[in-house]
C-alpha positions as CSV (number, residue, x, y, z in Angstrom):
1,M,6.0,-2.1,-2.2
2,N,8.2,-4.3,-0.1
3,V,7.5,-4.4,3.6
4,V,8.5,-6.2,6.9
5,L,5.7,-7.0,9.4
6,H,6.7,-7.7,13.0
7,K,4.2,-9.0,15.5
8,L,4.5,-7.1,18.8
9,G,4.7,-8.8,22.1
10,S,5.9,-12.2,21.0
11,N,9.0,-13.9,19.5
12,A,7.2,-14.5,16.2
13,R,9.3,-14.4,13.0
14,A,9.1,-11.3,10.8
15,V,7.0,-11.5,7.6
16,V,8.9,-10.1,4.6
17,G,7.2,-9.6,1.3
18,R,5.1,-7.4,-1.0
19,L,2.2,-5.5,0.4
20,V,-0.9,-6.5,-1.6
21,R,-3.6,-4.7,0.4
22,A,-2.9,-1.5,2.3
23,P,-3.8,-1.2,6.0
24,R,-7.2,0.4,6.3
25,K,-9.7,0.2,9.2
26,G,-12.1,-2.7,8.7
27,S,-10.1,-4.5,6.1
28,V,-7.4,-7.2,6.3
29,V,-3.7,-6.6,5.5
30,V,-2.3,-9.0,2.8
31,I,1.4,-9.6,2.3
32,E,2.6,-11.8,-0.5
33,F,5.7,-13.9,0.1
34,P,8.6,-13.7,-2.4
35,D,7.8,-17.1,-3.8
36,G,4.6,-15.7,-5.2
37,L,2.6,-18.7,-4.1
38,H,1.8,-17.9,-0.4
39,E,0.2,-14.9,1.4
40,F,0.1,-13.7,5.0
41,V,-3.3,-12.3,5.9
42,T,-4.2,-10.6,9.2
43,T,-7.6,-10.3,10.9
44,P,-9.5,-7.0,10.2
45,V,-7.7,-3.8,11.2
46,R,-9.1,-1.8,14.1
47,R,-6.5,1.0,14.2
48,V,-3.7,2.3,12.1
49,L,-1.0,4.6,13.6
50,R,1.8,6.2,11.6
51,M,5.1,7.4,13.0
52,A,5.7,11.0,11.9
53,G,8.4,11.4,9.4
54,S,9.0,7.7,8.7
55,D,7.6,4.8,6.9
56,V,6.6,2.8,10.0
57,F,3.0,2.0,10.8
58,Y,1.6,0.4,14.0
59,L,-1.5,-1.8,13.3
60,E,-4.0,-3.1,15.8
61,T,-6.1,-5.9,14.4
62,T,-8.9,-7.9,16.0
63,N,-6.4,-10.4,17.5
64,S,-2.9,-8.8,17.4
65,R,-0.7,-5.8,17.1
66,Y,2.0,-5.3,14.5
67,R,4.7,-3.0,13.3
68,L,4.8,-2.5,9.6
69,E,8.0,-1.1,8.1
70,I,8.1,-0.1,4.4
71,Q,11.4,-1.2,2.9
72,S,11.0,0.1,-0.7
73,R,8.3,1.8,-2.7
74,P,7.7,1.0,-6.4
75,S,9.3,3.4,-8.8
76,I,7.0,5.2,-11.3
77,S,8.3,4.7,-14.8
78,A,7.8,7.2,-17.6
79,E,5.4,4.8,-19.4
80,S,3.0,4.6,-16.4
81,K,2.7,8.4,-15.9
82,P,-0.4,9.9,-17.5
83,S,0.3,12.0,-20.5
84,V,-0.9,15.6,-20.4
85,R,-2.3,17.0,-23.6
86,S,-2.8,20.7,-24.3
């Protein structure tokens, strides 16, 4: 899924790319840049907060705080759906 990561409290540039590793407490968040050669990796996540009714997450890591906005989710194609047999 494509995301935008904004660092809070500073004038840092936004990181735009594909979310490789989802935000979970204790693990790092990994965002792959569109060139496919570089990644942005945060320090381990301490807290994840989600805004109700939207695709916006607030992350607190060991060193920083971020706002993570989900731009698009991957579509599920008919081939990737599991088939149900009777």
